[in-house]
N, C-alpha and C positions, 0 to 999 in steps of 0.2 A: 491643461490636462495629459500626462502622460498618455504616448502609448505602449509603451513598453514598463513592464513593471519588473526588476532583477531583486531575487528574493533571495536574500543570501541568511543562513539561521548560521549564530558561530558562538561555538563553545571554546574560551580561549587561545583564542587566535591574535593576539595583539600584535602580532609578528607580523601579518600578512595584510591586516583591513586597509590601512592606508595605500600598498599599492594596490592592491586588488580594487579599490574604490575607485582608482584613477586608471586604471587599464579599461573598467570596464567603462566611465565617462568616453574616456578617447575612440573607443572602437565605437560606441552607439553614437557620438558627437561624427563620426567620422562616414555613418550612411547616413547619417541628418535624421535620426529619429528623437522624438519627445522620449523624455525616459524618468524614471526613478529608484534609485536603489534602498531598498529596504534590507538593514540587518537585523536581523531579529539577536539581540544576546540570547541566550538559554542559562543564562547563572554562570556567566565567566568570572574569576577572581583574579584575573592577570592584567586589567588593565583595557580588556578589549574595548567595555563602553567608552572610555577616555579617546582610545585611537577615532572612535567613529564621529564623537563630537568634533576631532581635528579635522576631520576629511568635511563631516557639516561646517564646518567654520569656513573653507575652504571653495567648496560646493554643495549648495541648500539642494541641490538634486540628491542628495545621501542623507536617507531618516533610517532613524534608528528606535526599533522597538524595544524595550528592556523588560523583559519578564523577572518575574522577582525570583525565584530559583532555577535550578535546573530539570522543568517538565518534562525534558525529549523531543527529539528530531520531529515527531508529527506532531507535537504542541505549536513548538517553533512555527513550523512551517504554516500551521493555522493562523496563527499570529499574522507573521506576515501576508497572507492570503487576505484574511480578514483586512487589515491597514495599509495596502494598496490599493491602487483605484488605475493601474493599466487594462485595457483592454484583452493584450496577451503577455502572460507574466512565464518569466524563465528564472528558474528555480537551480541552484548552484552552489556548490558546497565554499566556505572560506579559508581553504589550507593554500590555495594556490596553483591545486595537481589537478583541476578545471583551467582550460586554458583561456579568459574572456574574448580571443577570436574568432572561439565557436559561434560566439551569438546571433553573426548574418547568417551564417547554416543554418543556422535551425529557424530564422525566422522566413530563410527564403525558402526552407523545405514545406513548414507551418503552412503558409502562402499562397505559395505556388502550383500544390499536389492538395490544397484545400484539405487539409486535417485538423482535427482535433487534440490532439499530442503528439508530441516528438520526443523520443526516450533514447540519451545517451548511450553508446555501447562503449565501451575503454576497452577496445579492441586488443592493444598494446598496453598493459595494466602495469603503473611502475609499483607497485607496492612488494612484501618481503612475502616468500610464500605461505606464512600462516595466517596472511590476508586474501588473498590469492587463491589457494586451494576451500576454503570455506565458502567463499564468494561462488565460486566454480560448482562446486555443489550444491549450493542453494539455487542458483540461477537454474541447473538442470531441473533438479526437484521442481521447482516452480512451473518451468514452461512446458513439464509435463502432467504436471498438475491443472495448472489454471486453462492449459490449452491456450496456453497466448505468445504469439510467434514472437518473443522479444531474449535474446541473447545476455541482457545485462540488468535485472531487475534491480539491483542495487545501487546504479548509476545518480546521482541527485541531481545531473545536469539534464534537466528535459526542460520544453516548451511547451504552454497550455493557452487553450482559447477560456477566457474568463467562466463561460459556459460548465466548464467541464468542472469544475472547482467550486463551483455555485450548487451542485446535484452530489458532491461526494461528499461524506461526513470521515474525519479521518481521527485516530486516536491509538492510543498506545506505539505498536511499530508499523503499521497500518500503510505510513510511505511511501514504504516501497513496493505496495501493492496498488497504486494508484493507476497504472496502467492496465490490473485487472480488472477493478472496481469500473474503469469509466467502459475497457471493452464490454462489460456485464450490461452497462446501460447503453449500448450501441452507439457508443463515441468510436471514431478514426483516429487510428493510430499509428503512427512511424518510427523510424529506428535510425538513427547518424550516428557513425564511427564517429568517435571524436579524438584528440590527439590528450594526453594521459601524463602528466610531469610526478616527479618525484618527490614527496613529500619536504620541504626543506624547513618547514617551522612547527614544532608544536608536536604530539604527539598523536597515536592512528588511534581512534576509538574502535575500533573491527576487532572482533575475536570468534573462533569460535561458539561463544556462550551466545552470541546472535544471530550460528547457525540454528539451532535447535531453539530458541524463539520466536525465529522467523517460520521456522516451521508449523511452530504453530498457532503464528498470527495466519500460515496460510490457508488450515483447516479453517479457522475463522472465518476468514476471508468467502471459501468457499462455500460453508454453510450460509453465511449470511445471504451469498449474492443468486443462492439455487435454491434456499427453503426460507428464507424469511417471511415471506407471504404462503409457502405453501407446506408446514411443518409436517403434518400429516405424513406428505408425501417421501418423508425420510424416515419417521416414525413408523409409518405402517408398514414400512418394507419391512422393517428390523425386526417388530411385532407379527405380521403377519407370517415370516419367517421362522420364527419362532415358536409361532403357536400349530405352524402346522408340521413343524418336524414332533413335537412333542404329541402333538393329537398321532403320526404316523407312529411313531415309540408304543403311543400308551395301547392304540389298535392293535398292532403288532403284540401286542403283552395280553392282550386279551381274547386276542385267537389262542394264544397258548394257554393260557385261563381256562376257555371252554373247551379246550381238546386234552383237560386232565392235568395239564401240569402245576406246580406249585410255584407261586409270585417270590415267598418270604426271603428268598436269598438271590432277590435280582436287585440289584442298585438300578438299573435302568430303569424301576416305574418310579425312583423317585424323580430321574432323571426328567424323564416325559412328563412328570404330574410339575419338576421345577421350569423347563422349557414354556408351557401350557401359562403356565401363570405369568411370566416372567412377556409370553405375548402379549394378555391381557394388559399388563400394568403400560406396557412400554404403547399399545395403542390406545390408550388411557391417555397419558402423557401428550402424543400427537392431536388429539381430538380437544385435549384440554388448551392447545398451543393454536387449532384454528380457533379458538373461542375468545380468542387473545387478540390476535392477529385481526378477528372480524370486529371484534371492538374499537379496536386501535386504526383500523382500518384509514387510510388516506389516498385517495383514486391518485395525485399526482405522483406518489412514491410509484405507481404502477409501470409508469413510461415516460421518456424521455423524447421533448419534441425540438425535430431538428431548424423548423421553419414553420411560420402561420403565414400566409395571403389570404388578405381577405378582400 
């Protein structure tokens, strides 16, 4: 039974998988760890699967999970988590920009500091400006909005305890927000500065388009972590604000009407009525959300257990 599972999602990385598997195996053999390396092929078309099979023939600890098509990195990571057996999981990219020699440092920090998740930080990023600047902006926005003190949410080089991933559901592009989701569940986080190498093979899959997609996913994460179990707290705040503003406008206009002024030429009247109707609709949406939440309530979703002593 492996202690450590190294999960590597790959897409058209035929030029790197053999070298990567050899270096990861040498590193973990050097510190005496039982391990497996799980390559998850996310619909490659360049012979990546064949290279992984060659690695498996040389070392049976190398595993392959091949997806039927390109499902995205979050789905590939989920497949790796589901088909791995280690109590500690390391995720890293398959392009050799992440250095396998850093793995012992991740394990040491995770275990000596009793952390649940250690996230890598590519302090000196060896990428073109078109990739660095969107990433910096993305990380700054995420750090401010999510209130999680990490420098590099985009770094795929991470170490986890199994229980972290057992409690987190990933889909879309939410793999970037595993630290945010884990923090909301009460898991302890750490960060480790890592060496980042220039890309030698293949092409980068990152660009400005991922920034706005990532921002939308961040809004999703903040919503599901704060309001999934209390939707009325969000819709109620918006609805009551709209209702009170609309009521205030209409009260002001009612005072003017009682004083003898005409309201037929005041568009403010229409705005007040619309705001009150909007407030009632949003409040109703929140109440419906509360009813759905109550119907589908699962007690274990509301807490996370660190330890139990009997």
